[in-house]
Each structure stands twice: as C-alpha cells, then as structure tokens.
C-alpha positions as CSV (number, residue, x, y, z in Angstrom):
1,X,-19.2,47.2,-24.9
2,X,-18.2,50.6,-26.1
3,X,-16.3,52.2,-23.4
4,X,-17.8,55.7,-24.1
5,X,-21.6,54.8,-25.2
6,X,-22.7,53.2,-21.7
7,X,-26.4,52.9,-20.1
8,X,-27.8,54.4,-17.2
9,X,-26.2,53.0,-14.2
10,X,-27.7,49.7,-12.8
11,X,-29.2,48.4,-16.2
12,X,-26.2,46.0,-16.7
13,X,-27.0,44.9,-13.3
14,X,-30.4,43.2,-14.3
15,X,-30.4,39.8,-15.0
16,X,-32.6,38.7,-18.2
17,X,-36.1,37.5,-16.9
18,X,-36.5,34.0,-17.8
19,X,-40.1,32.9,-18.3
20,X,-41.4,29.1,-17.6
21,X,-40.5,26.8,-20.5
22,X,-43.1,25.8,-22.8
23,X,-41.9,22.9,-25.0
24,X,-39.4,19.8,-24.8
25,X,-37.8,18.8,-27.9
26,X,-39.0,15.9,-29.4
27,X,-42.3,15.8,-27.7
28,X,-46.0,16.9,-28.7
29,X,-47.7,15.6,-25.6
30,X,-46.4,18.3,-23.4
31,X,-48.2,19.4,-20.4
32,X,-47.1,23.1,-19.5
33,X,-47.3,24.0,-15.6
34,X,-44.6,26.5,-15.5
35,X,-46.1,30.0,-15.9
36,X,-49.2,29.7,-13.7
37,X,-51.9,29.8,-16.8
38,X,-55.3,29.1,-16.2
39,X,-55.4,25.3,-17.5
40,X,-59.2,26.6,-19.0
41,X,-57.6,29.2,-21.1
42,X,-59.7,32.2,-21.9
43,X,-63.8,32.4,-21.4
44,X,-66.1,32.0,-24.4
45,X,-67.3,35.8,-23.9
46,X,-63.4,36.5,-24.3
47,X,-62.7,34.5,-27.5
48,X,-65.7,36.1,-29.1
49,X,-64.5,39.6,-28.2
50,X,-60.9,38.8,-29.8
51,X,-62.7,37.5,-33.1
52,X,-64.8,40.7,-33.3
53,X,-61.7,43.0,-32.2
54,X,-59.9,42.5,-35.7
55,X,-62.5,44.5,-37.5
56,X,-61.0,47.5,-35.9
57,X,-57.2,46.9,-36.5
58,X,-56.7,50.0,-38.1
59,X,-58.2,51.9,-35.7
60,X,-56.1,53.7,-32.9
61,X,-57.6,52.6,-29.0
62,X,-58.9,54.9,-26.8
63,X,-56.1,57.0,-25.0
64,X,-58.0,57.0,-21.2
65,X,-59.5,53.5,-21.4
66,X,-62.7,54.9,-20.0
67,X,-64.9,51.8,-20.8
68,X,-62.5,49.3,-19.6
69,X,-62.2,51.2,-16.3
70,X,-65.6,51.8,-15.7
71,X,-66.0,47.9,-16.4
72,X,-63.4,47.1,-13.7
73,X,-65.0,49.8,-11.3
74,X,-68.6,48.7,-11.2
75,X,-67.0,44.9,-11.0
76,X,-64.9,45.4,-7.8
77,X,-66.6,48.6,-6.5
78,X,-64.1,51.2,-7.0
79,X,-63.6,54.5,-8.1
80,X,-63.0,54.4,-12.0
81,X,-61.1,57.7,-11.9
82,X,-58.3,55.9,-9.9
83,X,-57.8,53.1,-11.9
84,X,-54.9,53.0,-14.4
85,X,-54.4,50.1,-17.1
86,X,-51.3,48.8,-18.3
87,X,-49.8,46.0,-20.6
88,X,-50.0,43.6,-17.6
89,X,-49.5,44.6,-14.2
90,X,-45.7,44.5,-14.8
91,X,-45.9,47.8,-16.6
92,X,-47.9,49.2,-13.9
93,X,-44.8,48.1,-11.4
94,X,-42.4,49.6,-13.9
95,X,-44.3,53.2,-14.1
96,X,-44.2,53.2,-10.2
97,X,-40.2,52.8,-10.4
98,X,-40.2,55.0,-13.1
99,X,-42.1,58.0,-11.3
100,X,-41.2,57.4,-7.7
101,X,-37.5,55.8,-7.3
102,X,-34.3,56.7,-9.0
103,X,-30.7,57.0,-8.0
104,X,-29.9,57.1,-4.3
105,X,-33.3,55.8,-3.5
106,X,-34.2,52.4,-2.6
107,X,-37.0,49.7,-3.7
108,X,-37.8,47.2,-0.7
109,X,-39.2,43.7,-1.1
110,X,-39.3,40.4,0.5
111,X,-36.8,37.7,0.2
112,X,-38.8,35.5,-2.3
113,X,-40.5,38.5,-4.2
114,X,-41.6,38.6,-7.3
115,X,-38.2,38.9,-10.0
116,X,-39.7,42.3,-11.7
117,X,-39.3,44.0,-8.7
118,X,-35.6,44.3,-8.8
119,X,-35.6,44.1,-12.5
120,X,-37.8,47.5,-12.6
121,X,-35.9,49.0,-9.4
122,X,-32.6,49.1,-11.2
123,X,-34.2,50.1,-14.4
124,X,-35.0,53.0,-12.8
125,X,-31.8,53.7,-11.4
126,X,-32.7,52.7,-7.6
127,X,-31.2,50.2,-5.1
128,X,-32.8,46.9,-4.5
129,X,-33.2,46.1,-0.8
130,X,-34.7,42.8,0.2
131,X,-36.0,42.0,3.5
132,X,-35.8,38.3,4.7
133,X,-39.4,36.0,5.0
134,X,-40.3,34.0,8.2
135,X,-41.1,30.4,6.7
136,X,-41.5,31.5,2.9
137,X,-43.8,34.1,4.4
138,X,-43.7,38.0,4.1
139,X,-42.3,39.4,7.6
140,X,-43.7,42.9,8.3
141,X,-41.0,43.3,11.2
142,X,-38.3,42.8,8.6
143,X,-39.5,45.0,6.0
144,X,-40.0,47.8,8.7
145,X,-36.6,47.3,10.2
146,X,-35.1,47.5,6.6
147,X,-37.3,50.5,5.7
148,X,-35.4,54.0,5.9
149,X,-35.2,57.7,4.9
150,X,-34.2,56.4,1.0
151,X,-37.2,53.9,0.9
152,X,-39.5,55.0,-1.9
153,X,-41.3,52.0,-2.4
154,X,-42.2,48.7,-0.7
155,X,-43.5,45.8,-2.6
156,X,-45.1,42.6,-1.7
157,X,-47.4,40.2,-3.7
158,X,-50.4,38.8,-1.6
159,X,-50.6,36.0,-1.9
160,X,-46.8,35.6,-3.0
161,X,-45.2,34.4,-6.1
162,X,-43.5,31.8,-5.8
163,X,-44.6,30.5,-2.3
164,X,-48.2,30.9,-2.4
165,X,-48.4,32.0,1.3
166,X,-50.2,35.4,2.2
167,X,-50.1,37.6,5.3
168,X,-53.5,38.9,6.8
169,X,-54.9,42.2,6.3
170,X,-53.9,43.4,9.8
171,X,-50.4,42.5,8.9
172,X,-50.7,44.5,5.8
173,X,-52.2,47.4,7.8
174,X,-49.5,47.6,10.4
175,X,-47.1,47.8,7.6
176,X,-48.6,50.8,5.6
177,X,-49.1,52.6,9.1
178,X,-45.0,51.9,10.1
179,X,-43.4,52.7,6.8
180,X,-41.5,56.2,6.3
181,X,-43.8,59.3,5.1
182,X,-42.1,59.3,1.8
183,X,-42.8,55.5,1.0
184,X,-45.4,53.8,-1.0
185,X,-46.7,50.4,-0.4
186,X,-47.4,48.4,-3.2
187,X,-49.9,45.3,-3.1
188,X,-49.1,42.9,-6.2
189,X,-52.6,41.3,-6.6
190,X,-51.9,39.2,-9.2
191,X,-53.3,36.0,-7.4
192,X,-55.8,38.1,-5.5
193,X,-58.9,36.4,-6.8
194,X,-57.6,33.1,-5.9
195,X,-57.3,34.0,-1.8
196,X,-60.7,33.3,-0.1
197,X,-62.6,36.8,1.2
198,X,-59.4,39.0,0.0
199,X,-59.9,42.1,-1.9
200,X,-56.6,42.6,-3.0
201,X,-56.0,45.8,-0.5
202,X,-58.8,47.6,-2.4
203,X,-60.4,48.9,1.2
204,X,-56.9,50.0,2.4
205,X,-56.6,51.9,-0.9
206,X,-59.6,53.8,-0.1
207,X,-58.5,54.4,3.5
208,X,-54.8,55.6,3.0
209,X,-52.5,57.9,0.8
210,X,-49.7,55.5,0.6
211,X,-50.9,52.3,-0.6
212,X,-51.5,51.0,-4.4
213,X,-52.4,48.1,-5.5
214,X,-51.9,46.1,-9.0
215,X,-54.0,43.7,-10.5
216,X,-54.2,41.4,-13.7
217,X,-56.0,39.7,-16.6
218,X,-53.4,37.0,-16.9
219,X,-54.0,34.5,-14.2
220,X,-57.8,33.7,-13.3
221,X,-59.1,35.7,-16.6
222,X,-56.7,33.4,-18.8
223,X,-55.3,36.5,-20.8
224,X,-51.6,35.9,-20.4
225,X,-50.9,36.0,-24.0
226,X,-52.6,39.7,-24.4
227,X,-50.6,41.3,-21.2
228,X,-53.5,43.4,-19.5
229,X,-53.1,44.7,-16.0
230,X,-54.3,47.6,-14.0
231,X,-53.7,49.6,-10.8
232,X,-55.8,51.1,-8.4
233,X,-54.3,53.9,-6.0
234,X,-54.9,57.5,-4.4
235,X,-55.6,60.3,-6.9
236,X,-52.4,61.9,-6.2
237,X,-50.5,58.7,-7.3
238,X,-52.7,58.2,-10.6
239,X,-52.1,61.9,-11.7
240,X,-48.5,60.9,-11.8
241,X,-48.9,57.4,-13.2
242,X,-50.6,58.9,-16.0
243,X,-48.0,61.2,-16.7
244,X,-45.5,58.5,-17.8
245,X,-47.9,56.0,-19.2
246,X,-47.9,56.2,-23.0
247,X,-51.1,57.1,-24.9
248,X,-51.9,54.1,-26.4
249,X,-50.0,51.5,-24.3
250,X,-53.2,49.1,-24.7
251,X,-54.5,48.1,-28.1
252,X,-58.2,47.9,-29.0
253,X,-58.1,43.9,-29.1
254,X,-56.7,44.0,-25.2
255,X,-59.4,46.6,-23.9
256,X,-62.4,44.9,-25.5
257,X,-61.4,41.5,-24.4
258,X,-60.4,42.3,-21.0
259,X,-63.8,43.8,-20.9
260,X,-65.5,41.1,-21.8
261,X,-63.7,38.6,-19.4
262,X,-65.0,40.7,-16.5
263,X,-68.5,39.5,-17.5
264,X,-67.9,36.0,-18.0
265,X,-69.1,35.0,-14.5
266,X,-69.8,31.4,-15.4
267,X,-66.2,31.0,-16.7
268,X,-64.4,32.6,-13.4
269,X,-66.5,30.5,-11.4
270,X,-65.6,27.2,-12.9
271,X,-61.9,28.5,-12.5
272,X,-61.9,29.2,-9.4
273,X,-63.7,26.1,-7.9
274,X,-61.7,23.8,-10.2
275,X,-58.6,25.7,-8.8
276,X,-59.4,25.4,-5.4
277,X,-60.4,21.6,-5.6
278,X,-57.3,20.5,-7.4
279,X,-54.9,22.9,-5.4
280,X,-56.1,21.4,-2.2
281,X,-55.6,17.9,-3.4
282,X,-52.3,18.2,-4.9
283,X,-50.9,20.0,-1.6
284,X,-52.1,17.0,0.3
285,X,-51.0,14.4,-1.9
286,X,-47.2,16.3,-2.4
287,X,-47.4,16.2,1.7
288,X,-48.6,12.2,2.1
289,X,-45.9,11.5,-0.6
290,X,-43.4,13.4,1.7
291,X,-42.7,16.6,-0.1
292,X,-43.5,19.5,2.0
293,X,-45.8,21.7,0.5
294,X,-47.2,24.9,2.3
295,X,-50.7,25.8,2.1
296,X,-51.2,27.8,-1.2
297,X,-53.7,30.9,-1.8
298,X,-53.1,31.2,-5.6
299,X,-53.2,28.8,-8.6
300,X,-50.0,27.0,-8.0
301,X,-48.1,25.0,-5.3
302,X,-44.4,25.2,-4.0
303,X,-43.0,21.6,-3.5
304,X,-39.9,21.4,-1.4
305,X,-37.2,18.7,-1.7
306,X,-34.4,17.3,0.7
307,X,-32.1,19.9,-1.2
308,X,-31.4,21.5,-4.6
309,X,-30.2,18.1,-6.0
310,X,-33.2,16.3,-4.9
311,X,-35.2,18.7,-6.6
312,X,-33.2,19.1,-9.8
313,X,-33.8,15.2,-10.2
314,X,-37.4,15.4,-9.8
315,X,-37.5,18.1,-12.2
316,X,-35.9,15.6,-14.7
317,X,-38.6,12.7,-13.9
318,X,-41.0,15.1,-14.7
319,X,-39.5,16.5,-18.0
320,X,-39.4,12.7,-18.8
321,X,-42.8,12.5,-18.7
322,X,-43.9,15.7,-20.7
323,X,-44.3,17.6,-17.4
324,X,-43.2,21.1,-17.2
325,X,-42.5,23.1,-14.0
326,X,-40.8,25.9,-12.7
327,X,-37.5,25.8,-11.0
328,X,-36.7,28.4,-8.6
329,X,-33.4,28.6,-7.9
330,X,-33.8,32.6,-9.4
331,X,-36.0,33.1,-6.6
332,X,-33.2,31.9,-4.0
333,X,-35.3,28.6,-3.5
334,X,-33.1,26.0,-5.5
335,X,-34.5,23.0,-3.5
336,X,-38.0,23.9,-4.6
337,X,-40.3,23.4,-7.9
338,X,-43.3,25.7,-8.6
339,X,-46.0,23.7,-9.9
340,X,-49.1,25.4,-11.3
341,X,-52.6,23.8,-10.5
342,X,-53.9,22.5,-14.1
343,X,-57.0,20.4,-14.6
344,X,-57.7,17.3,-13.1
345,X,-55.5,15.0,-15.5
346,X,-52.6,17.0,-14.9
347,X,-52.5,17.2,-11.3
348,X,-53.2,13.3,-11.3
349,X,-50.2,13.0,-13.4
350,X,-47.8,15.4,-11.7
351,X,-48.8,13.6,-8.3
352,X,-48.1,10.0,-9.6
353,X,-44.4,11.1,-11.4
354,X,-43.4,12.7,-8.1
355,X,-44.9,9.5,-6.1
356,X,-42.7,7.3,-8.4
357,X,-39.7,9.3,-8.0
358,X,-40.0,9.7,-4.1
359,X,-40.1,5.9,-4.0
360,X,-37.2,5.5,-5.7
361,X,-35.5,7.8,-3.5
362,X,-35.6,5.2,-0.7
C-alpha cells in the first residue's frame, strides 16, 4: 500500500465478508444449505414479474419507490411515508451507520450478531462494541451495560443469525427504554416472518422515536439474488436516510419483482408451513443424535458439536455427501455448523449423514 494514499481509518480492519459456499469441485449433485435461501425459490408471481421487467431495461427506475412502499405498507399495516427501500437490508444498515455513526462514536451489537454490523461500523469510521450473549441469546442487560455516551447505534437481529434464537417483545421494549438518549435501536428482522406472532418490531417503531426496523425479501420471498430490502422508522430518521440513499439504488426489475412477491400468498404460506415442519423435525432429530440444537425461530438451525475439531470433521462428512452447510467460526462459534432448512429430501439427507458421522464417533 502507498504510504501517502491511505483509506479512512477503520477500513483496513474490515475482514472481507465470506458468503456461504455454493459448489463442490467435481460434483453436480450439490445441495446448498449454507445461505438460508428458500428451498422453493421465488414464487410464480415473482418469476412472471421478472420476465416482464425485461421490456423496460432502457428505462430509469422510480427514485421514490412509491409503488413498492405502498405495497409494503398495505401488506404490513404501516405508513408508506416512513418506509425506505434498499439493495438488501444490508444497504439500510450501511445507510444507518453512514448517517449516525462516525469517528469517536460506537456501534453496539451482540456477541454472535450479523457480521455486517461490524463491517458497516468500521466503514463509517466508528468503533464496533460487542456485548456478550447468554446461551447464544441476546442479553439485554449486557447490552445496556455496554451502552454509553458514545453509543449511537445498537443492532440486534431478532431472530438472530446464526443462532436462530430470539428475545420476547418485553425485553426489546426494556432495551429501547434503557438506551442512552442519543442512541438508535435497530431491529434487524431478516428472519422475522419465520417467528410466530412477531411483527418485527413495527408496533414499537410506531410508539417510539428511537427504534428502526429492517426487513428483507431475500429469505422468505426467495429473492436473495435480486438484493431487495426495506426499513421502517420514525420520520426524523427517514428524512436523514433518504439524503444518503442514492436516487436509483433499486432497479425496475427489483421494484417490480418485490411488489409481485408480496402478493403471492400461496407461495408465502407454503414456504412458512414447510419451513416450520422441517425445522422442528431437523431440530428434534439432531438433538436425538446427540448434537445439541437450540429451538430456532428462523429458517436454519445451529448444530453444536463437542469442539471445533468435531464440527470440522462433520462438515467434511457433509461435503463428501454433496451437502454444503455454513461453518460459523467468524461468528465466534467454531464448534457449530449452521444448516439451512431445506426441503424434505435435504433435511432427511442431512440427518442421515450426521447420524452416520456421530455413530462413528463412538
């Protein structure tokens, strides 16, 4: 690196994000269970909208995303004027850090929180601060103890990635009420739809001035390849975020497909039903095999092994059978494997391989 041309402080502390692997050399029968993708893909309505969007490739997209925001508002009972859309919820997280955190500020998150919190904080020049979890679950007392006069943003994913655990709304309210006055609480709801009777924090956003929530079309709606997310917050926050958002940050295709996906009730219902069925089955099966697995509220499970070496060996056994899961050492969980809930065939195949592996462990 040049001694004169230097990036902003914090940039070189960022470890490059590594997504879930998607292939195994020499195999064409791979089942990818490393990125928490919907095993049924996008719904028919979204696919049709994607095909139609090709006719407008020469047109610039809407700068205000009005149609998609209206559709989101109608679907979830929200105020369209307080919704912002981005290239995945990652971009909303980045906007928040860019707008509210900088040098000498702190961005707080839980021990096994999503890697983008640290990355976005460092990119903004802020200092990442980690609060310990309790039994792989967000600990509100630990977050409150770590929050101080330099805290500007507090991120929690609920349900959390990669643990799948979540905290009840009364704990989220306690956190929001106890934070320093200058801090924003950001509820990352990438997996909110998979949690029963949970609004992702929408009602709390309505009630308070210091809470923002983010959501995504990447998981339940099967649109990870298009990168579409959104956020909901107080008007004073939206007025700020829309000043840093690029005017054409979503394409016509992204906008049209996301709106169509919202209306595909049949695909959503099937995806939720099958996920709940096979998530619970896989959890129970792994526990019976001697692989402790917390009850997940998302579309994946976190399998815990005796130690990092056993987790590594089990991952090798899964790869040998063409099954790709996610090693989560980068999240501080080297003894664990995160396994996306696939369809019935994938779940049974995972259980069979892990069962054979554990039997061989004696």
